[in-house]
Structures are given as C-alpha cells and as structure tokens.
N, C-alpha and C positions, 0 to 999 in steps of 0.2 A: 504494500500500500504506500502511496506517496502523500507527502504533505500538501494540503490544499489551503487556500485562503480562509475557507470556512473554519478550519481547525484553529487558525490564529484568531479569527473573530470570536469563536466560542471560548477559547482560552482567555482572551482579554476580558470578555464579559464576566466570566467566573472570577478572574483575578480582581476585577474592579468591584464586583458585588460581594465577593467572599461568601457567596451563598448560591448553591446550584439552582434552587427553585426561582429565586429572583432573577438570576442570569437567564434562565430559560424563558421566563416571562418577558424579559427585556428583548430577547432574540425572537420571540414569537414562536417558540417550539416548546415541546413538552420536556420535562426534566429527564426521563430515562434516556432518550436519544442523546441529550447533551452529556450526561454522565458517560455514556458509551463512547462518544466522540473524544472526550477528554482522556478516557482510559486508553483509547486507540492512539491518541497523540503521545501519551506517556510511553506506550510500548514502542512507537516509532522512534522516539528520542532516546529511549533506554534510560529514562530518568523520571523520578516522581516530581511532579510540579506542585502538588498540593499535599498538605497533611490534612486528612479528613477525620473528624471525630463526629459523634452524634450531635454535638452542640456547636461545632464551628468548623470552618474551612480556613486554612492559612497557606500562604505560599511558602514553599521550601526555598532554599538559597538558589537552587537550579531554576525554580519557577520565577523567582524575582529577576534573575539574569535573563531568562527567556522572555519575560514580560517586556523588558526594555527593547530587546531585539525584535519582538513581534510588533510592537508599536512602531518601531523604525521601519520595518518592512511594509506595514500597511500605509504609513505616511508616504513612503517611496512609491507604492502602487498608486495612491491617490494623486501624487504629483505626475506620474506617468500618464494616468488617465486624463488629468487636466491638460497636460502638454499635448496629448493627442487631440484634444478638443479645440486647440487654438487654430483658428482659420487664418490663412494668409490670403489677401486679396487686395482689391483696389476700391477705394472709396471715391466717388465722384462728387466734387463740390462745385456748385455754381457760384461764381463770384462776380463782383462789379469792379471796374477799374480802380475806383477809389479805395477798395479794400486791399489792393496790392501793396500799399504802403504800410500796412500794419500787420505784423506777425501775430497780433493778438487774435486774429480770426482763427488761427490754427492752434494757438497755445493751449487753450482749454481742452479740446478733444484729444490732442496729442498727449498731454499730461495725463488725462483720464485713462487712455489706452495703455500707455507705458507704465503707469503705476499699477494697473491691474495685471498686465502681462509684461513683466520686465524682460522677457526673452524676445520681445518683438521690437524691431527698430522701425520707426516711422520717419519718413523724410518727405516733407511737403515739396511738391514741384509747382512753382507758381507759373500760371499760364497767363500770358498777356493777350489783350484783345487784338484781333487781327484786322488791320486797316479800317478802323472805325466801326467794325461790326459789333453786334452785341456780345456780351461776355460769353466765353466758351467754358465748357466743363474743365475742371482742373483735377488732377489725380494726386492722391496721397499714396505713395507706394509703400508696401509693407514687405519686410523680409525678416527671417529669423536672424538673430544676432550671431555674429561669427564667434564670439567668445562664449557660446552656450556650453554649459558643463556636460551635457549628455552626449 
C-alpha cells in the first residue's frame, strides 16, 4: 500500500483534535474507517504516531515529527495547486491619449495582481493613438517570473 494525501489529512485531523470521534466528524467520515486508516498509516511508516488510552489520545515523538512534515507536505501541495491555477494571458485596456501621461492608470491593477500572484510579472505596453484616430486597445503582457523557485 502507498501513502496517499488522505492519510496525511486524516492524521493531521486526529493530531489536531487529539480525539478520533471529533476528527472523524470534522472529516465527515465515521470513526472506525478513520481508526483503520491511521493504523494502516502507522504500519506503512513502521512507527506508532499516537498513544491511545481509553481516556485520551496523544502524539508520540514520531507523531509530533510526522505532524510537522505532513503539514509541510500539504502546504506544498496547496501551493502547487494554486500555481497550476495561475493563468497567463493578455488583458486589453482601452485608453485615451490623455491617460498616456500617467502611470497611475496601471499602478493599481498591476499592484493588485502582483501582490496576489508574486510569480507573475506584469509589464504594461503603452499604445499611442495612430494618426489622430480614436484610442486603440493596449495590452498588458503577463509572463511567469524567471526567478521562480519551482
């Protein structure tokens, strides 16, 4: 049997609740399958993660160390999922000639995107009107940052 993300989710829930029934309720499953999955996880790891008595559940030293790693793994998975959701594309902006003199037109949207998605680089390309015609669409190009850690 191989380790799956659900094993980590189940383990973290029990570790945080220190109670199998409350952890099962939090996860939306019944308690016997949760206990079985934790037992299977302990067998896969070859270590006891919890000390169980009739009155309490406590983490072992191995369980405490595994909890830190399990949280880090799930955080990394969440980051990977979020990174996969980042869309790269072009946003078209209609502008007037008078707006060309002010970078403030672009400052707020660019700051909003880059603060939420620091791995995205936005570079506004100002488009000038062509021979007295009305304003043309302008593009803000997006690309992934070259210094991305992944």
